C-alpha atoms as one frame of an Amber mdcrd trajectory, in Angstrom:
protein
   1.648   3.874   6.404  -0.726   1.481   8.105   2.130  -1.036   8.312   4.155
   1.449  10.337   1.204   2.110  12.656   0.822  -1.632  13.220   4.520  -1.877
  14.079   4.269   1.014  16.531   1.353  -0.608  18.347   2.868  -4.088  18.203
   0.524  -6.997  18.885  -2.245  -4.665  20.022  -2.334  -3.177  16.510  -3.682
  -6.380  14.983  -6.323  -7.093  17.612  -9.951  -6.085  17.283  -9.523  -3.605
  20.149  -8.204  -0.959  17.752  -9.341   0.373  14.390  -5.924  -0.471  12.978
  -6.906  -4.093  12.425  -9.936  -2.994  10.390  -7.863  -0.640   8.243  -5.107
  -3.212   7.834  -7.514  -5.883   6.576  -8.986  -3.503   4.019  -5.577  -2.255
   2.919  -4.325  -5.804   2.392  -7.370  -6.581   0.268  -6.760  -3.424  -1.774
  -3.136  -4.406  -2.343  -4.236  -7.759  -3.696  -6.832  -6.518  -6.185  -5.044
  -3.254  -7.039  -1.788  -4.900  -8.082   1.763  -4.860  -6.937   3.547  -1.627
  -5.997   6.161  -2.348  -8.657   3.484  -2.268 -11.352   2.312   1.159 -10.200
   5.884   2.470 -10.117   6.424   1.219 -13.674   3.237   2.905 -14.918   4.147
   6.223 -13.278   7.701   6.061 -14.671   6.424   5.383 -18.201   3.982   8.256
 -17.947   6.678  10.652 -16.697   9.202   9.617 -19.345   6.647   9.890 -22.150
   6.935  13.675 -21.947  10.615  13.380 -22.907  10.063  10.973 -25.788  11.488
   8.001 -23.904   9.443   4.838 -24.019
């Protein structure tokens, strides 16, 4: 979502004149230490399929 906001604002979105740059820096850090999106999708899929006996 923050990526889309950065795209809408263009170059201004990554300058220190907006709060977007602050949020973007913190989101990027969270992506790094939280893991890849694919890992989260895999965990959610396993959890959902567990109810049906699929592993």
